[in-house]
C-alpha positions in Angstrom: -7.8 -25.7 -17.4 -5.7 -24.1 -19.8 -1.6 -22.4 -20.0 -2.6 -18.5 -20.4 -0.9 -18.5 -23.6 -3.6 -20.4 -25.2 -6.0 -17.9 -23.9 -3.7 -14.8 -24.0 -1.4 -12.7 -26.2 2.1 -12.0 -22.7 3.4 -8.3 -23.9 1.9 -8.2 -27.4 4.2 -6.2 -30.2 3.3 -2.4 -31.4 1.5 -2.9 -34.8 3.0 -2.0 -37.9 0.1 1.2 -38.1 1.3 2.6 -34.7 4.4 2.7 -35.9 3.2 4.7 -39.3 1.5 7.1 -37.7 4.3 8.5 -35.0 1.8 12.1 -34.2 -1.1 9.5 -33.4 -1.8 10.7 -29.9 -1.6 7.6 -27.6 -2.5 7.2 -23.3 1.6 7.7 -21.1 0.6 5.2 -18.1 4.1 5.5 -15.7 3.9 3.5 -13.0 2.4 5.5 -10.3 -0.7 5.8 -12.5 -1.2 2.6 -11.5 -3.5 1.4 -7.9 -3.1 -1.1 -5.6 -6.5 -1.3 -5.6 -6.4 -2.5 -9.8 -7.2 0.9 -11.8 -5.5 2.7 -13.4 -5.9 6.6 -12.4 -5.0 9.2 -14.2 -2.9 8.6 -17.9 -1.3 11.5 -19.9 -2.0 12.1 -24.0 2.1 11.8 -25.7 2.7 11.8 -29.6 3.7 7.7 -30.0 6.5 9.3 -31.8 8.1 9.8 -28.2 7.6 5.9 -26.9 8.1 3.6 -29.6 11.4 3.1 -27.9 12.2 2.0 -24.6 8.7 1.9 -23.4 5.3 -1.0 -23.5 2.8 -1.1 -25.8 -0.7 -1.7 -25.0 -4.5 -1.0 -26.1 -7.1 -0.2 -24.6 -9.2 -3.1 -22.5 -5.3 -4.8 -21.7 -4.6 -6.2 -18.0 -1.5 -4.5 -17.6 0.8 -6.5 -14.8 4.2 -5.1 -11.9 6.5 -7.5 -12.5 9.0 -5.3 -10.4 9.2 -6.0 -6.7 7.7 -4.9 -4.4 4.6 -3.6 -6.6 4.4 -7.2 -7.5 3.6 -8.5 -4.6 1.6 -5.1 -3.4 -1.0 -6.1 -6.7 0.2 -3.0 -9.2 -2.7 -4.0 -11.6 -5.5 -3.1 -13.7 -7.5 -3.0 -17.1 -6.4 -0.3 -19.7 -9.6 1.5 -19.5 -7.3 4.8 -21.6 -9.1 7.2 -23.4 -7.2 6.3 -26.0 -7.4 3.2 -28.7 -3.4 2.6 -27.6 -1.2 3.0 -24.3 2.3 2.9 -23.3 4.0 2.8 -20.3 7.0 2.0 -18.1 9.0 -1.1 -19.1 8.3 -2.7 -15.4 4.8 -3.4 -17.0 3.4 -7.4 -18.5 1.0 -6.9 -20.6 -1.6 -9.4 -21.0 -4.2 -9.4 -23.7 -7.1 -12.0 -23.5 -8.2 -13.7 -26.5 -12.3 -12.0 -26.7 -13.6 -15.5 -28.2 -12.2 -17.3 -25.7 -11.7 -14.9 -22.3 -13.2 -11.9 -20.8 -10.7 -9.6 -19.6 -12.3 -8.8 -16.0 -12.1 -12.6 -15.5 -8.5 -12.5 -16.0 -8.1 -10.0 -14.4 -9.2 -11.2 -11.3 -7.9 -14.5 -11.7 -4.6 -12.9 -11.3 -5.0 -10.3 -8.5 -5.9 -13.9 -6.4 -3.6 -14.1 -3.4 -3.1 -17.8 -4.6 -1.8 -16.9 -8.1 -0.2 -13.5 -7.0 2.0 -16.2 -4.1 3.2 -18.2 -7.3 4.0 -15.2 -9.4 6.1 -14.2 -6.2 8.3 -17.4 -6.0 9.2 -18.0 -9.3 10.6 -13.9 -9.4 14.1 -14.1 -11.0 17.5 -11.5 -9.9 18.1 -10.2 -6.4 16.6 -7.3 -3.9 15.2 -4.7 -5.4 15.2 -6.0 -8.9 13.3 -9.3 -8.9 11.0 -9.4 -11.1 8.3 -12.1 -12.5 9.1 -13.5 -15.6 7.1 -14.0 -18.2 7.6 -17.9 -18.9 4.8 -17.7 -15.4 2.2 -16.1 -17.5 3.0 -18.5 -20.3 2.8 -22.0 -18.3 0.3 -20.2 -16.2 -2.7 -22.4 -16.3 -6.3 -20.4 -16.1 -9.5 -22.0 -15.0 -11.8 -21.7 -18.3 -15.4 -21.9 -18.3 -17.5 -20.8 -20.9 -17.4 -17.2 -21.8 -20.7 -16.0 -20.4 -19.8 -17.4 -17.4 -16.9 -16.1 -17.1 -18.2 -12.7 -17.3 -21.1 -14.0 -14.8 -17.9 -14.9 -11.8 -16.3 -11.4 -13.4 -19.0 -9.0 -12.3 -20.0 -10.8 -9.2 -16.4 -10.1 -8.1 -16.2 -6.5 -8.5 -19.5 -6.0 -6.8 -17.2 -8.0 -3.6 -14.6 -6.0 -4.5 -16.4 -2.9 -4.7 -17.9 -3.3 -1.6 -14.5 -4.0 0.1 -13.0 -0.6 -1.4 -16.0 1.5 -0.1 -15.3 0.3 3.6 -11.0 1.0 3.0 -12.6 4.5 1.8 -14.6 5.1 4.9 -11.9 4.7 7.1 -9.1 7.7 5.1 -12.3 9.3 5.4 -11.6 9.5 9.1 -8.2 10.3 8.6 -9.3 13.1 6.0 -11.9 14.8 9.2 -9.7 15.0 11.2 -6.6 16.6 9.0 -9.2 19.4 8.5 -9.6 20.1 12.0 -6.3 19.8 12.4 -4.9 22.1 9.1 -7.7 25.2 10.8 -7.4 25.1 13.9 -6.2 28.4 15.8 -2.9 28.6 17.2 -1.7 30.4 20.0 1.7 32.1 19.1 3.4 29.9 21.0 5.2 26.8 20.3 6.8 23.5 21.9 9.2 21.0 20.2 7.8 17.8 19.6 10.3 16.4 22.8 8.2 18.3 25.0 5.0 17.3 23.8 6.1 14.1 24.0 8.1 11.0 25.3 11.0 10.2 22.2 11.8 6.2 22.2 14.3 4.4 19.6 13.6 1.3 18.8 16.3 -1.8 19.9 18.5 -3.5 17.1 17.3 -6.6 17.6 19.8 -9.5 16.5 17.7 -11.1 13.1 20.0 -14.7 14.4 17.3 -14.4 17.3 14.3 -13.6 16.0 12.1 -16.7 16.5 9.1 -18.7 15.2 7.2 -19.8 18.2 3.3 -19.0 18.2 3.8 -17.4 22.0 7.0 -15.1 20.3 6.9 -11.3 20.6 5.7 -9.4 17.3 8.9 -7.0 16.5 7.2 -3.7 14.7 10.1 -3.2 12.1 9.8 0.2 9.5 8.3 -2.6 7.1 5.3 -3.2 9.5 4.3 0.4 9.7 1.9 1.9 7.3 -0.3 4.7 7.3 -3.6 2.4 7.5 -2.4 1.0 10.7 0.6 -1.7 11.4 1.1 -4.4 8.5 1.4 -7.3 10.2 1.7 -9.8 6.7 5.8 -9.5 7.1 6.2 -10.9 10.5 9.1 -11.2 12.2 8.5 -12.8 16.0 10.9 -12.5 19.4 11.3 -15.4 22.0 9.0 -14.4 25.0 11.9 -15.6 27.6 13.6 -12.5 28.9 11.1 -10.1 28.0 10.9 -8.2 30.1 14.6 -7.2 29.5 13.6 -5.1 26.6 10.2 -3.4 28.4 11.8 0.4 27.4 10.9 -0.6 23.7 7.2 -2.0 24.9 4.5 -0.2 22.7 0.8 0.5 24.0 -2.4 1.4 22.4 -2.3 4.5 21.5 1.5 5.3 21.0 2.6 6.4 17.9 5.6 5.0 15.3 7.0 6.5 13.0 9.6 4.6 10.5 13.1 6.8 10.0 14.5 4.7 7.8 13.1 5.4 3.7 10.0 6.4 5.5 8.9 8.1 2.8 6.1 6.7 0.7 4.0 8.2 -2.0 1.3 9.4 0.5 3.7 10.4 3.2 5.0 9.4 5.6 5.3 6.4 7.1 3.0 6.7 10.9 0.9 4.7 12.6 -1.4 4.7 15.6 -0.8 1.7 17.8 -4.0 -0.2 18.4 -5.2 -2.9 20.8 -4.8 -5.7 18.7 -0.9 -5.1 17.9 0.1 -5.1 21.4 1.6 -6.9 22.8 4.8 -6.0 20.2 8.1 -4.4 20.2 10.3 -1.6 19.2 13.0 -2.2 16.8 15.7 0.2 15.7 15.0 2.8 13.4 11.6 3.3 14.1 10.3 5.6 16.7 7.2 5.6 19.4 5.7 8.7 20.5 4.4 8.4 24.0 2.3 12.1 24.3 2.9 13.0 28.1 -0.3 14.9 28.1 -3.3 12.3 26.9 -5.1 15.8 25.1 -1.4 16.3 22.5 -1.6 12.8 21.1 -4.0 13.9 17.9 -2.4 17.3 17.7 1.2 14.8 17.8 0.2 12.6 15.8 -1.4 15.3 13.2 2.2 17.5 13.1 3.9 14.7 12.4 2.3 14.0 9.2 1.9 17.1 8.1 3.7 19.0 5.0 5.6 21.2 8.0 6.8 18.2 9.5 8.8 17.1 6.4 10.0 20.1 4.9 11.7 20.2 8.7 13.3 16.8 7.9 17.0 16.8 6.8 16.9 14.5 3.3 18.8 15.6 0.5 18.8 13.9 -2.8 22.6 12.6 -2.4 21.4 10.4 0.5 19.4 7.6 1.9 16.5 9.2 2.6 16.0 9.2 6.3 14.5 10.9 9.2 17.3 11.3 12.5 16.5 12.2 16.7 17.2 15.0 16.3 14.4 15.7 13.3 11.8 14.8 15.5 12.5 15.7 18.8 13.5 19.1 17.2 10.0 19.7 15.3 8.5 23.0 16.6 4.1 22.9 16.9 2.1 25.8 16.8 -0.1 25.4 20.0 -3.5 25.9 19.6 -5.4 27.1 22.9 -6.3 24.3 25.6 -10.4 24.2 24.9 -9.4 23.1 20.8 -7.0 21.2 22.3 -9.8 19.0 24.5 -12.0 19.6 21.9 -9.7 18.1 19.3 -9.0 15.3 21.0 -12.9 13.9 21.8 -13.4 14.0 18.2 -10.0 12.1 17.6 -11.5 9.7 20.1 -15.0 9.4 18.4 -13.4 8.9 15.1 -10.5 6.4 15.7 -13.7 4.3 17.1 -15.3 4.7 14.0 -11.7 3.7 12.3 -12.2 0.5 14.3 -15.3 -0.4 13.3 -14.8 0.5 9.9 -11.2 -1.2 10.0 -13.0 -4.3 11.3 -15.9 -4.1 8.7 -13.3 -3.8 5.7 -11.3 -7.3 7.5 -14.3 -9.3 7.0 -15.2 -7.8 3.4 -11.9 -8.0 2.2 -13.0 -11.9 3.8 -15.1 -12.1 1.9 -13.8 -11.0 -1.4 -10.7 -14.0 -0.9 -13.5 -16.4 -0.3 -15.7 -15.4 -3.8 -12.4 -14.9 -5.3 -11.4 -18.9 -4.0 -14.7 -20.1 -4.7 -15.1 -18.5 -8.7 -11.9 -20.1 -9.3 -12.5 -23.4 -7.9 -15.7 -24.4 -9.8 -17.6 -23.3 -7.1 -18.9 -19.6 -7.4 
């Protein structure tokens, strides 16, 4: 084990030669262009002189690590695979440049992305609220296993293949949603319009008091806005309610097939924080600022979900740039849907049910792939791979 500062440069300086050629084209990478899957999705060409001040410098092949919450916790890291030799990006990046004679960049990238390392970094964050950051000193002192360079490359290649399999499983889930979305968007309409309140029973969550939360193993999970994501309900940030007296809150119970929508800060890069409740999510209770929609007619369930997930619904919601983005109960209830005919609805319901089954299977396969990848990571950096 060696300290990372011994085999990598942390946040390298801008070379003098680049300062002397301000017209040189560089690649600019904003935070949004670094995916949680560990890739630079896009970059844009700029003149070096435009970004020499106020941005973070790096070179092709460097490892970029988001240092601010929640980007760091969400694993926004990447090897800088860019078109030009030099690059710049947001000041919220740390840059790790491996000593190519001692440390393989791909090996370093996998090490930085490992759950154990990410957890250590999160504990070392400084600042408060949404301004917490991982300090440079954490990476300087971080100890990394250092097998021979050829062994590092072998390990990185194995982890690359395992990670590619994991991401392929995740893409399968996305393709199911894309297929159903395309069906929904091409639906024939009858000219009739119905409000969301006419199609679904709408329930807003209860203000459960945090001081009464429990850590008991038999506690009931609380579905908060933080748990709602387009990939489904994420229980990694878990809060529990005592099972005793659970019946008192039965009106806030969730059932399989319900739709939950985060109302407070609901917007993310891919759209709304919207999810369908699965059997594995039960039992659970609905918390304030989360809405539950339960279709009055089962054949309307997928229509309700994809209507909420549409651009039309986003435009309908009353949000402004001067207020905290939110969705009000009235936004949900008053939204009108162009209704298709009953025959199309029946076919759409059948297609949705079949796709849900496929999605459940691919989700289980993705979970197994993630477990395998985590195991390989552990073994790789424990000298057992």
